[in-house]
C-alpha positions as CSV (number, residue, x, y, z in Angstrom):
1,M,-10.6,7.7,7.4
2,I,-7.8,8.1,4.8
3,S,-5.9,5.2,3.7
4,V,-2.7,6.6,5.6
5,T,-4.7,6.4,9.2
6,H,-5.9,2.6,8.3
7,L,-1.9,2.0,7.5
8,V,-1.1,3.0,10.6
9,I,-3.9,1.7,12.5
10,T,-3.4,-1.7,11.1
11,L,0.8,-1.6,11.5
12,L,0.0,-0.9,15.1
13,L,-2.2,-3.3,15.5
14,I,-0.2,-6.2,13.7
15,E,2.9,-5.1,15.9
16,L,0.9,-5.2,19.3
17,M,-0.8,-8.7,18.2
18,H,3.2,-10.1,17.1
19,L,2.1,-11.2,13.7
20,D,4.6,-13.0,11.6
21,R,5.2,-11.9,7.8
22,N,1.7,-14.1,6.3
23,D,-0.2,-13.2,9.1
24,A,0.8,-9.1,8.9
25,F,0.0,-9.5,4.8
26,V,-3.4,-10.8,5.4
27,A,-4.0,-8.0,7.7
28,L,-3.2,-5.5,5.5
29,V,-5.2,-6.9,2.7
30,F,-8.2,-6.7,4.8
31,G,-7.3,-3.6,7.0
32,V,-6.1,-1.3,4.2
33,F,-6.2,-2.7,0.8
34,I,-10.0,-3.5,1.1
35,D,-9.7,0.3,-0.1
36,L,-9.3,-0.4,-3.8
37,D,-12.8,-1.4,-3.8
38,H,-12.9,2.3,-4.4
39,L,-11.6,1.6,-7.9
40,F,-14.7,-1.0,-8.4
41,G,-17.5,2.1,-7.7
42,L,-15.7,4.8,-9.5
43,R,-17.7,3.8,-12.4
44,D,-20.7,4.2,-11.0
45,Y,-19.6,7.5,-9.1
46,V,-18.8,9.4,-12.4
47,E,-22.1,7.9,-14.2
48,V,-23.8,10.0,-11.4
49,N,-21.6,12.9,-10.7
50,G,-20.1,13.4,-13.9
51,M,-15.9,13.0,-14.7
52,K,-15.7,16.9,-13.4
53,A,-16.4,15.6,-9.6
54,V,-13.5,12.8,-9.4
55,F,-10.9,15.8,-9.3
56,D,-13.7,17.8,-7.2
57,F,-12.3,17.4,-3.7
58,Q,-14.9,18.8,-1.7
59,S,-17.2,16.1,-4.1
60,L,-15.0,13.2,-2.9
61,V,-15.0,14.2,0.8
62,N,-18.8,14.7,1.0
63,P,-20.1,11.7,2.9
64,G,-23.1,10.8,0.9
65,G,-20.7,10.9,-2.2
66,H,-18.3,8.1,-1.5
67,W,-18.0,5.5,-4.2
68,K,-17.7,2.5,-1.7
69,S,-18.6,-1.3,-2.8
70,L,-19.5,-3.9,-1.2
71,M,-16.7,-4.6,1.0
72,H,-17.6,-1.7,3.0
73,T,-20.8,-2.5,4.2
74,P,-22.1,-5.2,7.0
75,I,-23.2,-7.4,4.3
76,A,-19.5,-8.3,3.2
77,V,-19.3,-10.7,6.4
78,M,-20.8,-13.2,4.0
79,V,-17.0,-13.0,1.9
80,V,-15.1,-12.0,5.2
81,G,-16.5,-15.1,7.6
82,P,-15.9,-18.1,5.1
83,V,-12.3,-16.3,4.4
84,S,-11.9,-16.5,8.0
85,I,-13.3,-20.1,8.8
86,A,-11.4,-21.2,5.5
87,S,-8.4,-19.9,6.8
88,R,-8.7,-20.9,10.4
89,L,-8.1,-17.1,11.5
90,A,-9.6,-14.4,12.9
91,I,-7.4,-12.0,11.3
92,P,-9.4,-11.3,7.8
93,F,-12.5,-10.7,10.2
94,L,-10.8,-8.5,12.9
95,F,-8.8,-6.4,10.5
96,W,-12.1,-5.6,8.1
97,G,-14.3,-4.5,11.0
98,V,-11.7,-2.3,12.6
99,H,-11.6,-0.8,9.3
100,L,-15.6,-0.5,9.0
101,L,-15.7,0.7,12.3
102,M,-13.1,3.8,11.5
103,D,-14.6,4.6,8.5
104,I,-18.4,4.3,10.6
105,V,-16.7,6.4,13.2
106,Q,-15.4,8.8,10.2
107,E,-18.7,9.7,8.5
108,Q,-21.0,9.5,11.8
109,F,-18.7,11.9,14.5
110,L,-15.5,13.2,13.0
111,G,-16.0,14.1,9.4
112,V,-13.7,13.6,6.6
113,L,-10.0,15.0,7.0
114,S,-11.1,16.4,10.3
115,Y,-8.9,18.0,12.9
116,H,-10.0,15.2,15.0
117,E,-9.0,12.6,12.7
118,S,-5.4,13.7,12.5
119,V,-4.8,14.0,16.3
120,F,-5.7,10.2,16.0
121,L,-3.4,9.6,13.0
122,L,-0.6,11.2,14.9
123,L,-1.2,9.6,18.4
124,A,-1.4,6.4,16.9
125,S,1.6,6.9,14.4
126,A,3.6,7.9,17.5
127,G,2.3,4.2,19.7
128,L,3.5,2.6,16.8
129,L,6.9,4.6,16.6
130,T,7.5,4.2,20.4
131,L,6.6,0.0,19.9
132,R,8.9,-0.8,17.4
133,Y,11.8,1.8,19.0
134,A,11.2,-0.1,22.5
135,R,11.5,-3.6,20.4
136,C,14.7,-2.4,19.4
137,I,15.9,-1.4,22.3
138,M,15.0,-4.5,23.8
139,A,16.7,-6.8,21.0
140,G,19.9,-4.8,21.1
141,T,19.6,-3.4,17.9
142,A,19.4,0.3,18.2
143,S,20.5,2.2,21.6
144,T,19.1,5.6,20.4
145,L,16.3,7.2,18.6
146,A,19.1,8.0,16.1
147,E,20.0,4.8,15.2
148,Y,16.7,3.7,15.5
149,L,15.5,5.9,12.7
150,R,18.5,5.3,10.5
151,L,17.4,1.6,10.8
152,E,14.1,2.3,9.9
153,F,14.6,4.5,7.2
154,G,17.4,1.9,5.9
155,R,14.5,-0.5,5.9
156,I,12.2,1.4,4.1
157,R,15.0,2.3,1.3
158,A,16.1,-1.5,1.2
159,F,12.1,-2.2,0.7
160,S,11.3,0.2,-1.9
161,S,14.7,-0.1,-3.9
162,P,15.2,-2.5,-6.8
163,R,17.3,-5.3,-5.7
164,A,20.6,-6.3,-7.8
165,M,20.0,-9.3,-10.1
């Protein structure tokens, strides 16, 4: 699935599991950022398909043309398993497994950037928004949807803007 879908599902699971900041970071690493392994496979992809294929959308979304590394195979359990055991957390294993499962469903059933994936992304986004909005109402930080959206956009702006020294 596309990275945005992985991100939304990971954020939704983080909210549902009430993970703290450190555990949420680990969840994001194994649920979303393992897609950075595509950069490691880029060299092999270019050798097989040529440099033009990197800029050809049809070539990139071809299920046989993906440039994935070891972290997108079941063999990666030999890496993720010891990390989970060493950290005494199931979070790396759980979020890596969800990431792999989503990729398998996409490749076997949905297709890349399909209508069904778009609907799934929309529903997951709505679930995440609803869950976070309900938490804000319960905490008393926002009473209307407009207040909640202002609060969220303020958080995003604060996170993305450079801090004063």
